[in-house]
C-alpha positions as CSV (number, residue, x, y, z in Angstrom):
1,X,-0.1,0.1,-0.1
2,X,2.8,2.5,0.9
3,X,4.8,1.7,-2.1
4,X,1.7,2.5,-4.3
5,X,1.0,5.8,-2.6
6,X,4.8,7.0,-2.9
7,X,4.7,6.4,-6.6
8,X,1.4,7.8,-6.8
9,X,2.9,11.3,-5.2
10,X,6.0,11.2,-7.5
11,X,3.5,10.6,-10.5
12,X,1.4,13.2,-9.6
13,X,-1.6,11.1,-9.3
14,X,-4.7,11.7,-7.1
15,X,-6.2,8.6,-7.4
16,X,-6.0,6.3,-4.0
17,X,-5.5,2.7,-3.9
18,X,-5.7,0.8,-0.3
19,X,-6.4,-2.8,1.0
20,X,-10.1,-3.8,1.9
21,X,-9.6,-7.1,2.9
22,X,-9.0,-6.9,7.0
23,X,-8.4,-10.6,7.1
24,X,-5.5,-10.8,4.1
25,X,-4.4,-7.0,3.5
26,X,-2.6,-8.6,-0.1
27,X,-5.8,-9.7,-1.3
28,X,-8.6,-7.3,-2.6
29,X,-8.2,-3.4,-2.7
30,X,-10.6,-0.2,-3.2
31,X,-9.4,2.3,-5.6
32,X,-10.9,5.8,-5.1
33,X,-10.9,9.1,-6.6
34,X,-11.1,7.9,-10.2
35,X,-13.4,8.2,-12.9
36,X,-13.1,5.4,-15.7
37,X,-14.8,7.6,-18.3
38,X,-11.7,9.8,-18.5
39,X,-9.1,7.5,-17.3
40,X,-5.6,8.0,-18.6
41,X,-3.0,5.5,-19.5
42,X,-1.2,6.2,-16.6
43,X,-4.0,6.2,-14.2
44,X,-5.2,2.9,-15.9
45,X,-1.5,1.4,-15.7
46,X,-1.7,1.7,-11.7
47,X,-5.4,0.1,-11.9
48,X,-3.9,-2.7,-13.8
49,X,-1.2,-3.2,-11.6
50,X,-3.5,-2.7,-8.4
51,X,-5.3,-5.8,-10.2
52,X,-2.1,-8.1,-10.5
53,X,-1.1,-7.0,-6.7
54,X,-4.4,-7.7,-5.1
55,X,-6.2,-10.2,-7.1
56,X,-9.6,-8.3,-7.0
57,X,-10.1,-4.3,-7.0
58,X,-13.3,-2.2,-6.4
59,X,-14.1,0.9,-7.7
60,X,-17.5,2.8,-6.6
61,X,-19.5,5.2,-8.4
62,X,-18.9,4.2,-11.9
63,X,-22.1,5.4,-13.7
64,X,-20.9,3.6,-17.0
65,X,-23.4,3.0,-20.0
66,X,-22.4,-0.3,-21.9
67,X,-20.2,1.3,-24.6
68,X,-18.1,2.9,-21.7
69,X,-18.1,-0.3,-20.0
70,X,-16.7,-2.0,-23.1
71,X,-13.9,0.8,-23.6
72,X,-12.7,0.6,-20.3
73,X,-12.8,-3.4,-20.2
74,X,-11.0,-3.5,-23.7
75,X,-7.7,-1.9,-22.0
76,X,-6.9,-5.2,-20.3
77,X,-7.1,-6.9,-23.8
78,X,-9.8,-8.1,-26.5
79,X,-13.1,-8.9,-25.4
80,X,-15.2,-12.1,-25.4
81,X,-18.6,-11.7,-27.6
82,X,-21.8,-12.8,-26.6
83,X,-22.3,-16.4,-28.0
84,X,-24.8,-14.9,-30.4
85,X,-25.1,-18.0,-32.5
86,X,-27.6,-19.7,-29.6
87,X,-30.0,-16.7,-29.9
88,X,-32.8,-16.1,-32.5
89,X,-32.8,-13.6,-34.9
90,X,-35.3,-11.5,-33.2
91,X,-33.0,-11.5,-30.0
92,X,-29.8,-10.8,-31.5
93,X,-31.7,-7.1,-33.0
94,X,-32.1,-6.2,-29.3
95,X,-28.8,-6.4,-28.2
96,X,-27.4,-3.2,-27.6
97,X,-23.9,-4.0,-27.2
98,X,-22.4,-7.8,-28.4
99,X,-19.6,-7.2,-25.9
100,X,-21.4,-6.9,-22.8
101,X,-23.3,-9.8,-20.8
102,X,-26.4,-9.2,-18.9
103,X,-26.8,-11.0,-15.6
104,X,-30.3,-10.5,-14.3
105,X,-33.2,-12.1,-12.9
106,X,-35.6,-9.3,-14.2
107,X,-38.2,-10.5,-16.7
108,X,-39.7,-8.6,-19.4
109,X,-42.2,-9.4,-21.9
110,X,-42.0,-12.9,-20.2
111,X,-38.7,-13.3,-20.7
112,X,-35.8,-12.8,-18.8
113,X,-33.3,-10.2,-19.8
114,X,-29.9,-11.9,-18.7
115,X,-28.3,-14.8,-17.5
116,X,-28.2,-16.8,-13.9
117,X,-31.6,-15.5,-12.7
118,X,-31.8,-15.2,-8.7
119,X,-29.7,-19.0,-7.8
120,X,-26.9,-19.2,-5.7
121,X,-23.8,-19.8,-7.9
122,X,-21.2,-21.7,-6.8
123,X,-17.4,-21.4,-6.5
124,X,-16.1,-20.9,-9.9
125,X,-13.7,-19.4,-12.0
126,X,-14.8,-17.8,-15.4
127,X,-14.7,-20.3,-18.6
128,X,-11.8,-22.6,-16.8
129,X,-13.6,-25.6,-19.1
130,X,-12.1,-23.9,-22.4
131,X,-8.6,-24.1,-23.7
132,X,-7.8,-20.6,-22.7
133,X,-9.8,-19.1,-19.9
134,X,-10.3,-15.3,-19.6
135,X,-7.8,-13.8,-17.5
136,X,-9.9,-10.9,-16.0
137,X,-13.5,-10.2,-15.6
138,X,-15.1,-7.1,-15.1
139,X,-18.6,-6.6,-13.4
140,X,-20.7,-3.6,-13.2
141,X,-23.8,-3.6,-10.6
142,X,-26.9,-1.5,-12.0
143,X,-29.8,-2.8,-9.9
144,X,-28.7,-4.3,-6.5
145,X,-31.4,-6.2,-4.2
146,X,-31.8,-5.0,-0.6
147,X,-30.8,-8.1,0.7
148,X,-28.8,-11.5,-1.2
149,X,-27.1,-11.5,-4.0
150,X,-23.6,-10.7,-2.5
151,X,-20.7,-12.0,-4.1
152,X,-17.4,-13.6,-2.6
153,X,-13.9,-14.2,-4.0
154,X,-11.0,-16.8,-2.5
155,X,-7.7,-16.1,-2.9
156,X,-6.1,-19.3,-4.6
157,X,-2.6,-18.3,-4.1
158,X,-3.2,-18.1,-0.4
159,X,-5.3,-21.4,-0.5
160,X,-2.1,-23.1,-2.0
161,X,0.0,-21.8,1.0
162,X,-2.2,-23.3,3.4
163,X,-1.8,-26.7,1.9
164,X,0.7,-29.1,3.5
165,X,3.8,-29.8,1.4
166,X,3.2,-33.3,0.8
167,X,-0.5,-32.2,-1.0
168,X,1.5,-29.6,-3.0
169,X,3.9,-31.9,-4.5
170,X,1.3,-34.5,-5.5
171,X,-0.7,-31.8,-7.3
172,X,2.4,-30.7,-9.1
173,X,2.0,-33.7,-11.0
174,X,-1.8,-33.4,-11.9
175,X,-4.4,-31.9,-13.8
176,X,-8.2,-31.4,-13.4
177,X,-11.0,-31.4,-16.1
178,X,-13.1,-28.7,-15.7
179,X,-16.6,-29.4,-16.9
180,X,-18.3,-27.4,-19.5
181,X,-21.4,-28.7,-19.5
182,X,-22.9,-26.8,-16.7
183,X,-23.0,-23.4,-15.3
184,X,-22.1,-22.1,-12.0
185,X,-25.8,-22.6,-10.7
186,X,-25.7,-26.0,-12.0
187,X,-27.8,-26.0,-15.2
188,X,-27.1,-27.9,-17.9
189,X,-26.2,-25.7,-20.9
190,X,-27.9,-25.6,-24.3
191,X,-26.5,-28.3,-26.6
192,X,-24.8,-30.4,-24.1
193,X,-26.5,-33.9,-23.3
194,X,-27.0,-35.0,-19.6
195,X,-24.5,-37.7,-17.8
196,X,-24.1,-39.2,-14.7
197,X,-20.2,-39.8,-14.4
198,X,-17.9,-37.1,-14.0
199,X,-15.5,-39.3,-16.3
200,X,-18.0,-38.3,-19.5
201,X,-17.9,-34.6,-18.6
202,X,-16.9,-32.4,-21.5
203,X,-14.3,-30.0,-20.9
204,X,-10.4,-28.8,-21.1
205,X,-7.7,-29.8,-18.9
206,X,-5.7,-27.3,-16.7
207,X,-3.2,-28.2,-14.3
208,X,-4.2,-28.2,-10.8
209,X,-1.4,-25.7,-9.8
210,X,-0.7,-22.8,-12.0
211,X,2.1,-20.3,-12.7
212,X,0.5,-16.7,-12.8
213,X,2.0,-15.7,-16.3
214,X,2.4,-12.1,-15.3
215,X,3.3,-12.1,-11.4
216,X,5.2,-15.6,-11.9
217,X,3.4,-16.7,-8.5
218,X,1.6,-20.0,-8.2
219,X,-2.1,-20.5,-7.3
220,X,-4.4,-23.6,-7.3
221,X,-6.6,-23.7,-10.2
222,X,-9.9,-25.2,-9.8
223,X,-12.9,-24.2,-11.6
224,X,-15.8,-25.6,-10.3
225,X,-16.2,-28.9,-7.9
226,X,-19.1,-30.5,-9.6
227,X,-18.3,-32.5,-12.5
228,X,-14.9,-32.3,-12.0
229,X,-12.4,-35.2,-12.7
230,X,-8.6,-35.7,-12.0
231,X,-7.4,-37.9,-15.1
232,X,-5.3,-40.9,-14.3
233,X,-6.9,-41.7,-11.5
234,X,-10.0,-43.9,-10.7
235,X,-13.4,-42.3,-9.8
236,X,-13.3,-42.8,-6.2
237,X,-9.9,-41.5,-6.0
238,X,-10.5,-38.4,-7.8
239,X,-13.5,-37.9,-6.0
240,X,-11.6,-37.9,-2.5
241,X,-8.6,-36.0,-3.5
242,X,-10.7,-33.1,-5.2
243,X,-12.7,-33.2,-1.7
244,X,-9.5,-33.1,0.2
245,X,-8.1,-30.1,-2.3
246,X,-11.4,-28.0,-2.0
247,X,-11.3,-28.1,1.7
248,X,-8.6,-25.6,1.6
249,X,-10.1,-23.9,-1.4
250,X,-12.2,-21.3,0.4
251,X,-10.8,-21.0,4.1
252,X,-12.7,-18.1,5.4
253,X,-9.3,-16.4,6.0
254,X,-8.7,-16.3,2.4
255,X,-12.3,-14.9,1.5
256,X,-13.9,-11.1,0.6
257,X,-17.2,-10.4,0.5
258,X,-18.5,-8.1,-1.8
259,X,-21.9,-6.4,-0.7
260,X,-23.0,-4.7,-3.6
261,X,-24.0,-0.9,-4.0
262,X,-25.5,0.6,-7.4
263,X,-22.4,1.5,-9.6
264,X,-19.9,-0.8,-7.8
265,X,-17.1,-2.3,-10.7
266,X,-15.1,-4.8,-9.8
267,X,-12.4,-6.5,-11.6
268,X,-11.1,-9.9,-10.7
269,X,-8.1,-12.2,-11.7
270,X,-9.3,-15.5,-12.9
271,X,-5.6,-17.0,-12.9
272,X,-6.0,-16.4,-8.9
273,X,-9.5,-15.9,-7.8
274,X,-12.6,-18.2,-7.4
275,X,-15.8,-16.6,-7.0
276,X,-19.5,-17.4,-6.0
277,X,-22.7,-15.4,-5.4
278,X,-25.4,-15.8,-2.7
279,X,-29.0,-16.5,-3.8
280,X,-31.5,-13.6,-3.5
281,X,-35.4,-13.1,-3.3
282,X,-37.0,-13.4,-6.8
283,X,-39.1,-10.5,-6.4
284,X,-35.9,-8.1,-5.9
285,X,-34.5,-6.9,-9.1
286,X,-30.6,-7.4,-9.6
287,X,-29.2,-6.1,-12.8
288,X,-25.2,-6.7,-13.4
289,X,-23.5,-5.8,-16.8
290,X,-20.2,-7.8,-17.4
291,X,-17.3,-8.0,-19.6
292,X,-14.6,-10.7,-20.2
293,X,-11.4,-10.2,-21.4
294,X,-9.6,-12.8,-23.9
295,X,-6.2,-14.5,-23.1
296,X,-4.0,-12.4,-25.3
297,X,-2.4,-15.8,-26.6
298,X,-5.9,-17.0,-27.7
């Protein structure tokens, strides 16, 4: 924190970057005194470095429209497009911005305006079921329920450090297959057939422990627990080892809770962070807008 402030004073920057998580001061930061609509390259470089340093950052009071959200998010790299191929032509015409995904339980004209609804979302890292997952996710809160819908973030670098050395050594030689067929709320995605055995789950394999390509630090890399499988093991052994791994994944001292306010913007590093969401009353309205950054090597 002090290093950030010293460099900010030297460079004449006015933004403030401070740890937000009392349990773990090197995980989670608040950035204030900045307007993302008019952010300079110098300011963005500091935001980017804070994102790498803390894993997840929050910037409050950012009343961005979809084009402004896209423009800011694109500074992190090329953005993923909404999967238009799954939508009928009549629905495609209604999309204002093809790089901004709506996450919402709001019903309009008898149809949901976004994904995920009001259900609880399990611990996961975004799109780890593809070969090259997105490094960054940017989420902007628009309408926030009075209760519920909080988002939790778990530091997977700290999770790895909390493990016994024997377990870490074993995981260095193993990979995990990440299920592509189900969403973070457990629903089967369109176009996938149901199955009963995790070995039958489609999806990419990734090392159980990864080295962050920008910071050089190691982290546990899990995706979602449900339907995961460790290739090379018998099913029972895979399930037992996954249960052991997951017992370290979200220890309370390594978790930060985001209680949303309208126009909070959160940026997290999918290479270091798991996240989940509380459910909330369907009669409440929740609207979030998300951009996902494609890996530059994709």
